[in-house]
N, C-alpha and C positions, 0 to 999 in steps of 0.2 A: 710499378712496383720494381721493377728491373734499374730502373734511374736510382729509386731508395737504396735497392741492395747495395747498387756499387756507392755510392754514398757512404753509408755504413761503412764497407769495405777499406775505402779511404780513410774515416775518420780512425777505426781501429788503428791501422797501418799508423796514422798520423800519432795515436794517443801514444800506441807502442814505442814508436822510436822515440819519443819524447822521455818515457823513462830509463833510469839511471841504474846500471846491474849493484845489487847488493845482494847479502848472506841470503838472505830472504824474499827479495825479489832479484829473482835473474831475468835477464831480457827474454823474452817470449822466443820460443825456438821459429826457427822459421816453417813457412807454410810447407804441409807434408806432400808428396807426391810432385815439386818441382825440379824434375832434373839437370843442373845444369849441362847447358849444349848449345852448338853455332845454331842448329836446326831450329826452325821454328817449334813450339810446344802450345797447345792448349795451356787456357788460364784457369788454373782447378783454386775455386774460393776457398779462401781461411776456414778452417772449423774450430769449431768456438774453443776449444784445445788451445790452438796455436796462437789466436789473441785476443788474450781476458779483455769483457766487456766492461769498459769503466763503469761504476755506479750512475756517474748524471744520464748516460745511453740506456738504462736499464728501465724500461715503463714500469715494473711492477713495485719499484720501490716510491716510498712517501717522497714526494715532493722537495721538500725539505733536507731529506738525504742525497738526494739529488743535486739543489742547488749547493749543498757546503761542498759535494765532492768535487764538482765545478770548479768551486770559487778558489779550494785549492789548489788547482790545475793552471788558476791564472796569472799570467803578469801582471804587472803594473800596467804596459801600455795596451793588454787587450780589457782591462778594468775600463782604463779611461774611454775606451771606443768604445764600449756597453753604455757610458754615462750622453754620449753624443747622437743626438738625430740630428740628421739631416736633410736637407729640402732637396728633394731629386734634380731638378732642375743646378745644382749645384754641385754635383757630384757624379763621377761617372762609377760603374760599377767594380773597375779593377781599382777603385782607392778604397771601397768597402773592405775587400781583402786586405789592404796594404795596414790600412789604419784602423781595423777591427771593429769598426764601426757597428751600431747597437739599434740602429733605429731609422730608417729615412720616411718622408712625406710629402705628402701633395699639401699645396698650401690651398687656397680658392682656385678653383682656374685649374689648378696641375693637373690636368689630363694628359694619354702618351701623344706627342708630337706626330707621330704614326697614323691619328684614327681616336676619337675619342669610342669607343667602343668597349662592350667587355672582352672582348679577346686580348684585345692590346694592351686594355690593362693589366690582364693575369700574364700576359707575356712581361711587359713590363716590371712588374714587382717581381716576377719569377726570377728576371733577368739580377735583380739585385740580391735577391735571395741566393743565387745561386753562388755570387760572389760571397756570399758571409759563411755560405757552406766550404769554402776553398781556404779557410784559415784554418790552421793547423788544430781547433778547435771544434772546429762546425758549427762554432755558435751561431741562432738564427737570427736573424734581423727582426724586427717587429716594425710593420707596414702601417702606417696610421693617415686617417684623411676626416675633415672637418664633412660628416654624414649627418648634416643639425634637421632636415626637411625630408630622409628620404637619404638614398645615395645621389647626393645632389651636383655632383661633379660629374656626374655620367648620365650622354647624353638619352634620352628617352629611357630611362632609370624613373621609377615612381615618384615623383614628387608630393608629399604630405602637406597640410598644411602648416605655415609654419605656430612656432611653440603660443604665440600671443591668441593664436585661436583654438590650439587644443588647450590651453587654459578656458578657454569659453566653455569646451565640454562639458567643463568636469567631471569625465568618463573615467578611470584610471585601466578600466578593463580596455578601454579604446585605444589607449597610448602603449598598453602592452601589446596589443597585435599590431600596433604601427611599428613597434622598438621590433617584433620579431621579423617581420617583411624587412624594414630598412637591413637588421643582421642578415638575413636571406640574401639581400640584390649584393650587399657590401663583399661578406664575405667568399660570393660568386666568383669575384672579380680576383680573388684574391691576399684581402686588405682583411686583416685580424683585429683591428682595433681604430675604434670610434672614439673623437673629440667629440663628445655629447654624454649628457644631454646639458644645457647651460641651465644652473640651478639656483641663477639671482633674485633678487626681490628688489625690483628695481622702482625708486621712489620719486625720482624725475623722468617723464615719459619724452623729455627733449632728449634723451639719449640715445642716438644712433643702433643700438641693440635690444630695446625692448621688445622689440616682435621675438628675438631669440629667448624671452623670458616668460612662463606660463602665466605670473601673478605678480601683484603689488605684494602677495600675503604668504606667509611665510609657509603657515599648514598647507595652503592649496598648493605650493609651488614642492614642498617634501611631499606630499601625495601622488601629483602627477612625475616628479623626477625619480622617486623611485620606481613608478609602473613602467617607463620610458626605457630605466635604465634595465631593471626586470625583464624588459623585453626583448633589448638588446643582448642581455648574456646567456639568456638562457638558462636551462637548468646544468649545461656541461658547456664550459667555454673551449674545449677541444673539439666541439662539433663542428660539422659545417654551417652549420646556422645560427652559430654563434659570434658576438665579436665582444673583444672588451672595451668596455664603455668607460669615459671620462668625464665624473661632473665635474663644472667648470660656469667662474673662475674665482677660486678660492681669495679672497671671499671680498662682498661688499661691492660689486661691480652692480652700476646703475645706484648704488647710495652715493657718489661722489659729487661735490658741489660745484656749482655752474661754474666755467671758468676756470677751474683748477689745474686742466689737462696743460701740460708742456709737449703735446706731441702735432707737429702738422698745426693744421686750423680747427681741432677739437677743441672742445668747451667743456663738455662731460667724460666722452672714453677716456682712460687711462688718466683720469684725475686724481685728486685727493677725498677722501672719503674721511669727513671731519664731524666725527660722532665720538660720544664716550666708548668706552668697554662694554656699561652693560645695555648700549642698544644695538651695538654690532651681535651681541651674544644675542640677544631675545628675538633681533630684524634679520640678521646673514647668516647666521650661524646651524638654525635648525636643520637647513634642507642638509646640510654634509653631514650631520652628526646619521641623520635620517639614512642616506644614502652609505657611509662607513656598515650601520648597522646589518644593510640590504646588501650588501657585498662586493663595493665598491673596491676594486685595487685600482686605479691610479686617477689622480685629478689633475688637473692645468691650473696654474697660481696664474692668479690676476695680474695684469700691468697696473692696476692701479694703487695707488699708496692710503695710507693709515695715517692720520696728521702728518702728512709729511715726511714717512719711510713708506718705502715701495715695499708691496708686497714680499716682493723678490728675497730682499732684505729681512723679514721679519722674523726673527726665532724665534719669537714667545707665539706667533702665530701658526709657525708650520712647524716647529720640532714641538714646542711645549702645547699648545693647544689640539692640534689638530695629530700627531702622530703619539703625543702620548695622552693627554685629556681624553680624545676620542677615540682612541687605539685605532689609528689608521695603520695598518700594516702594508698596504700597499705601495708605489712609487706616483712618487711627484716630479711630475713635466712641467718647466716653463712654457710660458708661451714665447711669440714670436720674436727673436733675439733680445726678448725683456731682460736680461741677465744684465746686459750695455745698459740700459737706463739707470742702472744702482749707481754707478761714477762715473766721471770721464775716464779714470784709470784703470783701465780692462782688468789687472790684474785683482786690485783691490773689489772690482764688482764678482769676478767669479770667487774670489775666497770667501766673500759675507754673502753668495746666494748657497754656496754647498755646503758651508758651515750650518746655514740658514735654515738649510733642509732640502735645498732641491738638490732630487736626483738623476732626472737627467735632462741636459739641458739643449731644448731644439735652437741649433746653430744654424739660422736657412742659408748662410753665405759660407763663413771663412771659420770652418770647421778647424782646420790647421793648428790657427790661431787659438782657439777654446784646446785643443789635446796638447797644447807646446805648453799652455800657462797650466792648465793642471799638472802637467808632472813638474814645472816647475815650484809650484804650490806644494805639490808632496813633500819634492827633496830638500825645499826651503822649513818646512814642517809647519806651513801653514792651513795646509788640509789635511789630516790624520788618515792613513792607510785602516782603522776604524770605521771613521766615516766614508771612504770611498768602500769598500767592503760593505755597508749598510745600505747603501744606494744600489750596488751591484746585487746585492742579492734579493732588495724586492725587485729588482729589475725582470732577474732571469728568473723568480717566483713565478712571475706573471708571462713568461715565455714556457715557462714548463706546462703551466693551467690552462693555457693556450694549445698545449698540445703540438707548438712548433717545432721539436723536436722528431718527432714519430713523423707531421706531415708538414712540411717546412711549404712544400709548392702549392701554388693555387689550387684548388678541388672546384672545379670548374662542373660539376654535376647540376648546380641548380641555374647555370645561365639562362635558361631559356624560362624563368619565373618572373628574371628581369620584367620591370613591365609590364608584369602580365593580366589578365582582364582581371584575374582574382584580387591579385593587388591593386588594381587602380578601383576595384570597385569597393574596397576599405576606403581609401582615400577620398572615395567619392563619401561616402557615409560619413568620416571625418568631415569633409566640407560642413556636409550637410546640417551637423552635428555644432558647426562652430559658428554659424550664423548668431547675431545677436539682431534681434528686430527692434529698436531703438522708438520708432515712431508707426503708429499704423492708424490713421484716419478715415473715418471713413470705410472703412469696412475694405481697404484696396485690395490689402492680401489676405488669404491666396489669390491669383489671377483666376479668372476661367479662360482654361485652355483656346476657346474661341476668340479670344480679345483682340483687338485690331490693335498690334502692339510699334512706335516707335521706340527704337532702341540708338542713343546717341552716347558719348563720348569718345576719349582718342584708346581707352583702356579696356574696351568691351570684346573687342577681340585681338587681347595679346596675349598671350601667354607667357610671358616674358615679367610682363609689367605684375598680372597676378599670382605669379609666385613668387618675385622681392628676388632681395639681395641673395648672397651663396645658392645663387643657383646655375650650374654650367660656368661664370667667372666669379668671381670673389663678390664684386658689386652689381652681380646680376646685370641684366639686359633685359630692355623695353626688343620686342618681335619674334618670332618662331624659331626658339631658341633650343626646343625640345616638345618630341611628342606629348598632347595630350587634347584637353577639350576647350577651347573659348568659353567667355559668360556668351558671346554672342552663336556662338555655334549652339549652346545646349540651349539657350532660348528658342530658336528655330527649330531641334529635333524636338523639344517638348510641346508648342504650341500648335493647335491645328488652325489657327486664323492666319489672316495674313501679318505679315515681318517685314516692316522695313527699317533699314539702316545708315546712318547717317552721322559721320563721327563728329561732325559740328552742330545737330541739330537743324539742319535745315531741310523743315519738312514741310516750307510755305506751297510747295505742287502738290503738296501730296492732299487729296481732298476723296472724303470728310476728315474731320481732326480723328486723332487715334483714341481710342476706349482709354489707351496708359502710353506714358511714354517713361521709358527707364534709362535714367542716365548714370554713365558707373565712370565714377571720377574717383582722385583717391591722389599717391605719391606714385612718382617712377619707383626705380629699384636703388638701392642703398644697401651697406654694411657699413660695422662700426662707425668708427668717427664719422666718416664721410656723411654720415646721418643724423648727426646733432643738428640740432633745430632749434635757431632762437624764436621760429615762429609758425606756428603748426595751423596757423588759419587758412580755409578757404581761399583761394585765388580770386581774384576778381574776376577771371574767366571762366572759372565754374561756376560760380555765383552767375554770370547771366549764361549761361548752358542749360543750367537749371530752368531761369527764366524763358529763355526761347523753345527750350521746346515745353514747357507748361502753357505756351501760347496754342500748339498744336494738338493738346491732347486732353481729357477730359481728367486724368490722373495722374499724378507723377510718381515714382518709385527712384530714390537715389540708393547706388550698393556702394559703399564706399568701399576703395582697396586701398587698406593701408596696415603700417607699421605698430601704430600707436591708436589712441583716439586722437582726431583730428578736433579743430575749433568749427564747429556747423552750428554757432547760437543762432546769429540774424537770417544763415539759410533756412533753418528748420521751418518757416512755416510756408516754403515756398513749393514744398512738397509733400505729398500727403502719406508719404512711406518711406519710412529711411532702413538700411539695413546695414552693418556692419559688417563685412565680409573679411576683413583681416589682408592675409597674403593666403586665399587657400590654395594654391600650388596648382600640378597639371589638372585636378578633375573638376572642372568648372560647372559640370554637370550635378554638380550636388547644388551651386546655388540655385541652378531653375529648379532643381527638386522642391526647395522650400519658398520658391516662388510661386509655383502650380500647385502647391498643395500634396506633391506625392510625398513632403515630409514635412511632420510641424517643425516649428521655430521652439528650440528648447535651450540655446545657446544662452547665457549669463555672461556679463560683464565680467572680466578678468582682473578690471583696471577702472578707477573712479573714472566719468568722463565729465572733465575739466568743463564751465562755461566760460572760461575766458583764460588767456595765458597768465592772469594773474594770479592763478590759484596753482602754480605750477612754483617748487615742486612740489607734489601730492599732499594736502593736506596744509594748503598752504593759507587755508580760510575762506569763508564763504561757499555758498550751496551749489555743489555741482550741476549739472546737465544733469546727468544722471549717476546712478549713486554706485558704488562697486556691487555686485550682485545682481544688476539692474538686467531684464530681457523679459519684453511681451513674448507671449504666445498668438498663434493667429486667429484666437477667442477672446482675446481681448477686447 
């Protein structure tokens, strides 16, 4: 409270000093009770009559009035600063003050250098906030992260299943609760802005971001995307249990053509969506309309192109359709250095994107280049002050609605809830609901708890693999990277019979054979274009592992950990039961709950499961191995 009081005094004094004396608006008088003397005197706080409160600092006024008052006080440099979003490793807090920076972000893996703990996160965010509040107008920064399946950059946070698994639940109420918990854990570390949810409608599961999307079906994406967003934002953004959501990436993610990407060795990610306008509107646009109708105030623009033109340059889609036709009144934020891709001429790239409708530019590295380019563009008349004011007005509105002017610093009240048993219990329930039973021959599942069980596979005891990409690090990482329960640990905790584990399936020295062999296999972690894959088939070693375990077990269960359907057609007869577990996150106990009958299988496929690579992209023809919406129960 004392810190905020001092801050208000400083702001009021600074604003007062900026005012010019006129006949109707004389300079405020000096605070009463302060007598000039060479001796130390007690500090007397200014009285309300001494320094009038500017309208933008008055929480009793409507947001729109506060925004207009603040906008009228800002210089061009301050406005451009608000449009600048910088990655935290590229800027020191002092530069936030100097250049009036409006936003700071942590990219994937962007945790504090001095410790990945909630306390260090809060301290880091506050250090940038303190610098922002030291500017003449004291405009707070907005700090953002990709909390795409829980506060996934924070070690020991609750890690939920990735969106592909949540799509299999078809349970919007569950997703609202997941959004609420994610918001609580994220905001407790001082972060009010989340770059989630992904509301793409992927049509080619070779895409490395397939698991970030709920489904190939627009209606399901719309329903679940809105539910998660509402959970994140709550009833009041200004509370300590809410964050600003950011539906992304507008528009056409997952709809790009194979081989059209020009980024690194990517094939689909950041590629070109080669469809007509009718298809774009019918397939990819509905989730954004639903999100806007539900209160979206921030949307991130896609790296992708539409018929050869980068989305960040698409004035028709950004300004005319999104802000005009769909009525989006929030602000558009660019993706990571995405404006640069518009043109090799940086000046032209900036002018094109800002005039197209991008309001805040994510400049992970050279923010001074962007600031100087913006100033030059305004001076040249290539970007109008009206366009600048429109962008800043949108950004400031979100900051006011988040309550950042009244409560700019981290509220750590809920730090004790991060990774709590209550939160993990919901994640465990989400895992159970996300599992899709693909095959269950010979009544294999549920397993009797007293069965003799052999467990094999390199991923059975790996919290990093089961969590996937966007977990602690951008690309994710195998190993014991965060707190949680592996699938092996969950099986051992649930079964009452003998459980033996050998990652290579070497059970020759164990006699008699097992009642059941469980094989856990799938994909190593990846994120974005690094996960683009020309072949989704199981490896020869995976198939051999299933065969090997089958030689030492009466029945075999395969658990697939993957960010998308894999090609398993030829291997299907080698096991009695197959379970698509997707990327379940930190709570592997949810897998064991279904295996042993503590929870029924209720998940259904959010994507069509192809029988071969020839059936990709989706709809390429032929009978799929399993259709969209397929899922067995243990009664089948």
